[in-house]
C-alpha positions in Angstrom: 109.3 90.2 56.0 106.1 88.5 56.6 103.8 90.3 59.4 103.4 87.2 61.1 106.7 87.0 61.8 107.9 86.7 65.6 111.2 87.4 67.6 112.5 83.8 66.7 112.8 84.3 63.4 114.0 87.9 63.3 116.8 86.5 65.9 117.8 84.0 62.7 117.8 86.9 60.7 120.6 89.0 62.8 122.6 85.8 63.0 122.8 85.2 59.5 124.2 88.3 59.0 127.4 87.7 61.3 130.5 87.1 59.1 131.7 83.1 59.5 135.0 83.1 60.6 135.5 79.9 58.8 134.7 81.1 55.4 136.5 83.3 53.7 134.8 84.9 51.6 132.2 85.9 54.6 133.6 89.3 54.5 132.3 90.0 50.7 129.1 88.0 51.2 128.3 89.7 54.5 128.9 93.2 52.6 126.7 92.0 50.0 124.0 91.9 52.2 124.7 94.7 54.1 123.8 96.6 50.9 120.9 94.7 49.7 118.7 93.9 52.9 117.6 96.9 55.1 115.9 96.3 58.2 113.3 98.9 58.7 111.0 99.7 62.1 108.2 98.2 60.0 109.6 94.6 59.4 110.0 94.3 63.1 108.0 91.4 64.4 105.0 92.4 66.4 106.9 91.5 69.9 109.6 94.0 69.3 107.3 96.9 67.7 105.4 96.7 70.7 108.3 96.7 73.1 109.9 99.8 70.8 106.3 102.3 70.7 105.8 101.8 74.2 108.7 103.8 75.2 106.9 106.5 73.1 105.8 109.8 74.9 102.1 109.8 75.0 102.0 113.1 72.9 103.3 110.9 70.3 100.6 108.1 70.3 98.2 109.9 68.1 100.5 110.3 65.4 101.4 106.5 65.6 98.2 105.3 65.2 98.3 107.0 61.5 101.2 105.6 60.5 99.4 102.0 59.6 96.6 99.8 60.2 98.7 97.3 61.7 100.7 100.1 63.6 96.9 101.5 64.9 95.7 97.9 66.0 98.7 97.0 68.1 97.8 100.3 69.7 94.9 99.4 71.1 96.1 95.4 72.2 96.5 95.1 75.9 99.9 93.9 75.2 101.0 97.7 74.5 99.1 98.8 78.2 100.9 96.6 79.5 104.4 97.2 78.3 103.7 100.9 79.0 102.8 100.3 82.7 105.9 98.1 82.5 108.2 100.9 81.5 106.5 103.2 84.4 104.8 105.4 81.0 101.3 105.4 82.3 99.8 108.3 85.0 96.5 108.4 86.7 94.5 111.2 85.5 91.0 112.4 86.1 88.2 113.3 83.0 85.3 115.1 83.5 83.2 114.8 80.5 80.4 117.4 79.6 78.2 117.4 77.0 76.9 120.2 74.4 74.9 120.1 71.2 77.3 118.7 69.0 80.8 117.8 70.6 81.6 116.5 74.3 84.7 118.7 76.3 87.0 116.5 78.6 88.8 118.4 81.3 91.8 116.2 82.5 93.9 116.5 85.8 97.2 114.3 85.9 98.1 114.0 89.1 101.4 113.0 88.5 102.6 116.3 86.8 100.6 119.3 88.1 97.0 120.3 89.2 95.9 122.5 86.0 92.9 121.0 84.6 93.6 120.7 80.4 90.4 120.9 78.2 89.7 119.4 75.1 86.9 118.7 72.5 86.6 115.8 70.6 84.0 115.1 67.8 83.1 111.5 67.0 85.2 109.9 63.9 83.0 108.3 62.1 78.7 108.3 61.1 78.0 106.1 63.7 78.0 108.5 66.1 75.9 111.8 64.9 75.8 115.5 66.9 72.5 114.4 68.2 73.6 111.3 70.0 75.7 113.9 72.3 72.3 115.2 73.5 71.8 114.3 77.7 75.2 113.1 77.8 76.8 112.7 80.1 74.8 113.9 82.7 72.7 110.8 83.5 75.3 108.8 81.4 77.9 106.4 83.7 81.5 106.5 82.7 83.8 103.1 83.4 87.4 103.3 82.2 89.3 100.3 81.0 93.0 100.5 80.3 92.9 104.3 78.7 90.0 103.9 77.1 86.9 105.7 78.8 83.1 104.3 77.8 80.2 106.5 78.2 77.1 104.9 78.8 73.8 106.1 78.1 70.2 104.9 78.2 70.3 104.1 74.5 73.9 104.9 73.4 77.3 103.8 74.2 80.5 105.9 73.5 84.1 104.8 73.8 86.7 107.4 73.9 90.1 106.8 73.3 92.7 109.5 75.4 95.8 108.3 73.6 94.2 109.5 70.5 91.1 111.8 71.1 89.1 109.9 69.0 85.2 108.8 70.0 83.7 106.0 68.5 80.0 104.7 69.1 79.5 101.2 70.6 76.7 98.5 71.4 74.0 100.3 73.8 72.6 98.3 76.7 70.0 96.0 76.2 67.7 97.9 78.7 67.4 101.3 78.6 68.7 102.3 82.2 68.6 105.8 83.8 71.0 106.8 87.1 72.1 102.9 87.2 75.2 101.4 88.5 78.2 100.9 86.7 81.8 99.6 87.5 84.6 98.2 85.2 85.6 94.0 86.4 88.7 92.6 85.1 88.5 93.9 81.5 84.6 93.8 81.2 81.9 96.5 82.2 78.8 95.3 84.4 75.5 97.5 85.0 72.6 97.2 87.3 69.2 99.0 88.5 68.4 101.9 86.9 64.6 101.7 86.3 61.0 99.8 87.2 61.5 95.9 87.7 64.8 95.9 86.1 67.0 93.1 88.4 69.1 91.8 84.7 72.7 92.6 85.4 74.4 92.9 82.4 78.2 92.6 81.0 79.7 93.9 78.3 82.7 92.7 76.5 84.8 95.3 75.0 86.9 92.7 72.5 83.5 91.9 71.0 81.4 95.1 71.4 78.8 92.6 73.0 76.1 92.8 75.8 74.6 89.8 77.5 72.4 88.9 80.7 74.7 87.4 83.9 72.5 87.4 86.5 69.1 88.8 88.2 69.5 91.0 91.2 67.2 90.4 93.9 66.0 93.9 93.7 65.8 96.3 91.4 67.7 100.0 92.3 67.3 103.7 90.8 69.6 106.1 91.5 72.4 103.3 92.6 76.2 103.8 92.3 78.7 101.1 91.0 82.1 100.2 92.3 84.9 97.5 91.5 87.1 95.8 93.9 89.0 92.4 94.0 86.1 91.2 91.0 83.3 92.0 93.4 80.6 94.2 91.7 79.0 96.5 94.0 75.8 98.5 93.5 75.3 101.2 96.0 72.5 103.2 97.4 69.8 103.8 95.4 65.8 103.7 95.7 62.9 101.6 94.6 60.7 103.0 92.1 57.3 103.8 92.5 54.3 101.9 90.3 54.4 104.5 87.5 57.8 104.5 86.7 58.3 107.8 86.1 58.9 109.0 89.6 60.0 107.9 92.8 56.8 106.5 95.2 56.6 109.1 97.9 55.7 106.5 100.0 58.9 104.1 99.3 61.2 107.3 100.1 59.7 107.6 103.6 59.4 104.0 104.0 62.2 101.6 105.5 62.4 99.5 102.8 63.2 102.6 100.8 65.9 103.4 103.8 67.0 99.8 103.0 67.7 100.5 99.7 69.3 104.2 100.1 71.9 102.9 102.5 72.7 99.4 101.6 75.2 97.4 99.1 74.7 94.3 97.0 78.0 92.2 96.1 78.2 90.3 92.8 81.1 88.1 92.6 81.9 88.4 89.2 83.7 84.8 88.7 81.6 83.0 90.8 78.3 84.5 89.3 77.0 84.4 92.3 75.5 86.8 94.9 77.1 87.9 98.5 75.9 88.9 101.5 74.8 92.4 101.5 76.4 95.0 103.7 74.1 98.3 105.2 76.3 101.6 105.6 76.2 102.4 109.6 74.3 105.1 110.8 72.0 104.8 107.6 71.9 108.1 105.7 71.0 108.4 102.1 74.4 107.5 99.8 75.0 110.3 97.3 78.9 109.2 96.2 80.9 106.0 96.4 84.2 104.7 94.8 86.4 102.2 95.2 90.5 103.4 95.4 93.2 101.3 97.3 91.2 98.1 97.8 88.4 99.9 99.6 85.1 101.4 99.2 84.0 105.0 99.7 80.6 105.7 100.8 79.6 109.3 101.1 76.1 109.3 103.0 73.7 112.6 103.7 71.7 112.7 106.9 69.9 115.7 106.2 72.1 118.8 107.2 75.6 117.0 107.1 77.6 113.8 105.4 79.4 110.9 106.9 82.5 109.5 104.9 82.9 105.6 105.7 85.4 102.8 104.1 84.7 99.6 103.7 87.3 96.8 103.5 86.7 95.0 100.2 90.2 93.4 99.9 89.3 89.9 99.8 92.6 88.6 98.5 94.2 89.3 101.7 92.5 86.4 103.6 90.7 85.7 106.9 92.5 88.2 108.4 92.2 90.6 106.0 89.4 92.8 107.5 87.0 92.1 104.6 84.3 93.5 105.3 85.0 96.1 108.1 83.4 99.7 108.2 85.3 102.6 109.5 84.5 106.3 109.7 87.0 108.8 108.5 87.2 112.6 107.9 83.9 114.5 106.2 85.0 116.6 103.2 85.1 120.4 104.6 82.6 121.7 102.5 82.2 125.4 102.5 79.6 126.5 105.1 77.9 128.2 101.9 77.2 124.8 100.3 73.6 123.1 101.3 73.4 119.3 101.0 70.1 118.9 99.2 69.0 117.9 96.3 70.6 120.5 94.0 73.7 120.0 94.7 75.5 116.6 93.2 78.3 115.1 94.3 80.3 112.1 92.9 83.4 110.2 94.1 86.6 108.9 92.1 89.2 106.5 93.2 92.4 108.2 91.6 95.0 105.4 92.8 95.0 105.6 97.0 93.5 108.8 96.8 89.5 109.6 96.6 88.6 113.0 95.0 85.2 114.4 95.4 83.8 116.9 92.9 80.6 118.8 92.8 79.3 118.1 89.4 75.9 119.7 89.2 74.1 122.7 91.3 74.8 125.9 90.7 76.0 127.6 94.5 75.7 131.3 93.5 72.0 130.3 91.9 71.3 128.7 95.2 72.6 131.5 97.5 70.5 134.2 95.1 67.4 132.3 95.6 68.5 132.9 99.3 69.2 136.1 99.4 72.7 135.2 100.2 75.2 136.5 98.2 79.2 134.9 98.4 81.9 136.6 96.4 84.4 133.9 94.7 82.0 130.8 95.7 81.4 128.9 92.4 80.3 125.2 91.2 82.7 122.4 90.1 84.4 122.2 93.9 86.9 119.8 93.9 88.4 117.7 96.9 90.9 115.5 97.3 91.6 113.0 100.2 94.7 111.3 101.5 93.9 108.2 103.3 97.9 108.1 104.1 97.8 111.5 106.0 94.2 111.0 106.8 93.6 114.6 105.7 91.5 116.8 102.8 92.9 119.3 100.5 91.2 121.6 97.9 92.0 121.3 94.0 91.7 123.8 91.7 87.4 124.0 90.7 86.3 122.3 87.4 86.9 124.7 83.9 83.5 126.8 83.7 82.6 124.8 80.6 82.7 121.6 82.4 79.3 121.7 84.2 76.7 118.5 84.9 80.0 116.3 83.9 80.5 112.8 84.8 83.9 111.7 86.0 86.2 108.7 86.0 89.8 107.9 86.3 91.9 106.5 83.6 95.6 105.4 83.1 96.9 106.9 80.2 
């Protein structure tokens, strides 16, 4: 059967096998067709084959992709992902990606099944990604997930990690070399902004075409900013202005009013309309140290020298004029252990997992900090993981990151 056939042709084929009650020889003909024509799974049209494949367990997907090129291509299609979502076969999973000299490590935590981190090692599957490419990944990279695929975007390289098959492939790098930039997935594409002196270009990445294009220019350049998205809006949050040398932050800027404005503000870019909305400022000021999107809200963790505050911004534009778009609300701050000092040596990241917010300490060795300060706390390690439930309004603690996962970048993917 041709690979271009569809379900209508398949239905016609099935009907042709049914006996005709008005034909005396139908039994013989039907028997003849039964022995001479065999319908296999591979002979099914694409839509019926996808319906069957979408019901298999996720652990079997790597094997399915090896059957033939056609199956491998179908497993990459958005239709396959949508079928699995329709059948309830998708789960939210938190990924923490770390790098070694010759490989990448991924620690996975599935919220719907258990609370145990599972570590896997994956290598590149083609010559486009060599071990040296892993150097610097992903401590200064940004992660964005589109369906089950995670895009690891570095200064001069981009990798795609397929969470179903475990394969890593090289993709096209950004047009501009950026560091500590904002990145977020919006409507199936990835947007990046900031990350260098005088870099105002906002780039858009199309995964289907593997191509970067400049779609607009920001009104100000940011360094150390964070990206998030809700309802078709790309949020560029926090960050500072680079000094004239471009190599380090200007000391004057970090203490001036302009730097303060950058550090506690958000720029909003409407992707569909290709226009910038009115910027918003985090109440109470401070410096944004982590942010994410979850359940239609933007969550911003701000530092005030010796304490942290957590704010929630209503980003649900589709709720209408009465939906509260743009409203800020302060919520319970994360209960960090007393030994953790909020300074430049400790770095956090926020990840939205469904409706919940996960706060991960991704760098800064607490034991080293305590030794330098002459203190010691038994059992206190880096890799602290906290989760906030907006329904209960409470924080809880999950298992720490595995010891080999350090200076990680985190993201949530459906797989």
